SETORKE-296562 format. One line per 4 residues: number of its first residue (from 1); their letters; for each residue x, y, z of C-alpha. Coordinates in pm, 1 decimal, always signed. Each point is the difference from the previous one (the first is absolute). Layout:
N
NUM	a	X,Y,Z; ...
***
This chain:
145
1	lfry	+20563.9,+9540.2,+17183.0; -230.6,-276.6,+109.9; -262.8,+246.3,+117.0; +27.0,+187.9,-327.5
5	fgkl	-74.6,-304.6,-210.5; -229.6,-175.1,+247.4; -233.5,+270.6,+124.8; +8.5,+275.9,-257.3
9	apre	+30.4,-200.4,-318.1; -151.7,-336.0,-85.7; +234.7,-294.9,+17.4; +168.1,-82.2,-325.5
13	veep	-115.1,-334.1,-130.5; +148.3,-102.8,-332.7; +140.4,+326.3,-125.3; +370.3,+77.1,+18.8
17	alyp	+100.9,+253.7,+261.1; +28.9,+354.0,-129.0; +289.9,+62.0,+235.6; +235.5,-269.6,+121.5
21	rtvc	-13.8,-50.4,+373.8; +325.4,-21.4,+189.4; +62.9,-235.3,+286.5; -21.0,+180.2,+332.6
25	gsng	+337.0,+134.0,+99.0; +168.0,-70.9,-333.6; +54.9,+364.7,-79.8; +43.2,+129.3,+352.6
29	dngi	-360.9,+91.1,+78.9; -285.1,-220.7,+108.9; -236.7,+105.6,-279.0; -281.9,+82.8,+240.4
33	gtvp	-191.7,+313.0,-85.7; +176.2,+54.0,-330.0; -178.8,+49.9,-327.2; +141.4,-133.3,-326.5
37	nvps	+170.1,+242.1,-236.8; -281.5,+246.6,-48.5; +61.1,+354.5,-118.2; +38.5,+209.8,+311.0
41	mprr	-310.9,+195.0,+85.9; -49.7,+229.1,+297.2; -140.1,-210.3,+283.4; -347.9,+70.2,+122.9
45	rgrq	-173.0,-147.2,+300.8; -191.1,-322.8,-9.2; -52.3,-272.9,-251.7; -78.6,+226.8,-289.9
49	skde	+366.1,+61.7,-73.8; +67.4,-374.5,+16.2; -286.2,-59.8,-240.8; +140.8,+263.8,-233.8
53	qlaa	+334.8,-177.7,+11.8; -167.0,-335.0,-68.2; -186.3,+146.0,-296.6; +321.0,+143.3,-144.5
57	anrl	+205.8,-312.9,+68.7; -254.8,-226.4,-169.6; -55.3,+236.4,-293.2; -371.9,+46.5,+60.6
61	plsa	-170.6,+227.1,-255.5; -146.3,+219.7,+278.6; +125.8,+154.7,+321.1; -123.8,-130.4,+334.8
65	reis	-205.3,+315.3,+49.5; -173.1,-43.2,-336.9; -67.7,-365.6,+77.8; -161.2,+72.1,+336.5
69	emtl	-211.5,+287.8,-135.5; -140.8,-177.7,-307.1; -357.4,-124.6,-13.3; -84.6,-368.5,-4.8
73	gelh	-79.3,+14.9,-372.5; +335.2,+159.8,-75.6; +171.6,-264.0,+212.4; -163.3,-280.6,-197.9
77	kvlk	+112.0,+160.6,-326.6; +357.6,+19.1,+125.0; -8.0,-359.8,+125.0; -124.2,-122.8,-339.6
81	nedl	+318.4,+135.9,-155.4; +176.9,-302.4,-148.5; +340.9,+164.6,+29.6; -9.5,-34.4,+380.1
85	teyq	+130.5,-313.2,+166.5; -205.2,-175.2,+266.4; +246.6,+126.9,+260.4; -55.0,+361.3,-113.3
89	kqli	-377.8,-46.4,+13.5; +21.7,-134.0,+355.8; +222.7,+291.4,+94.1; -248.9,+251.2,-146.2
93	rkir	-280.5,-157.4,+206.1; +207.9,+15.5,+319.2; +104.7,+360.8,-58.1; -361.6,+102.6,-65.1
97	rrgk	-126.0,-179.1,+311.6; +263.2,+168.0,+218.1; -75.9,+340.6,-152.9; -373.8,-37.2,+62.2
101	nkva	+64.4,-120.6,+355.1; +223.2,+299.8,+65.5; -280.3,+238.9,-100.8; -255.7,-192.6,+209.0
105	artc	+227.6,+10.1,+305.1; +50.3,+375.1,-40.8; -374.6,+70.2,-19.1; -59.9,-226.7,+300.4
109	rerr	+255.8,+195.2,+204.5; -158.0,+329.2,-109.7; -349.0,-118.3,+100.3; +128.3,-122.8,+335.6
113	gerq	+168.7,+335.3,+64.8; -314.5,+188.9,-97.9; -210.8,-222.1,+227.3; +238.3,+61.7,+291.0
117	rsmr	-7.4,+376.0,-61.6; -380.3,+6.0,-6.2; -12.4,-207.5,+321.5; +235.5,+248.0,+169.3
121	dtet	-208.0,+294.7,-122.0; -319.5,-164.0,+126.5; +165.4,-80.9,+332.7; +122.8,+359.5,+37.1
125	swsv	-340.1,+152.9,-79.6; -167.4,-241.8,+243.2; +235.1,+95.0,+285.7; -57.5,+371.9,-68.1
129	tvga	-376.3,-54.2,+10.9; +18.4,-203.0,+320.2; +239.5,+251.2,+156.5; -224.4,+295.7,-83.5
133	fstf	-306.3,-183.7,+128.3; +154.3,-86.4,+337.0; +135.1,+355.4,+40.7; -346.7,+138.2,-72.7
137	hlvd	-155.4,-220.7,+270.0; +270.3,+88.7,+250.6; -66.7,+374.0,-45.9; -375.2,-64.1,+5.4
141	slff	+21.0,-185.1,+330.8; +198.4,+285.0,+159.2; -264.3,+263.7,-85.6; -316.2,-196.0,+67.2
145	k	+51.5,-136.6,+350.4
***
């Protein structure tokens, strides 16, 4: 529970908690890794599903996917909405930053994989060229003694 509210969502300052926190061990479980009463959704990998749960739990007007895919101008329009609390605005910024970082990390991994594949292809073609060249000289030296 601490990770959920510390890392994924901004710390609550002066706003009342949306969900009451229980003391660890008071209801038989330690509360670690649990999400407040959020409608059950099929779990997906990674933070995206946690961000979706945060968006639903805090009644954000957009889903986490929509938040991370919107342009900067659209983001500013949403953040100017007076119906949003400061906590919700901070949460929208965090969700968007994580979504953008997720896309950047994916493209970085793809580029790295492509670079490694091209290096392997270059290495393979170089060894074939060198191998053919040395074989040619070996045969040449046998015939022209």
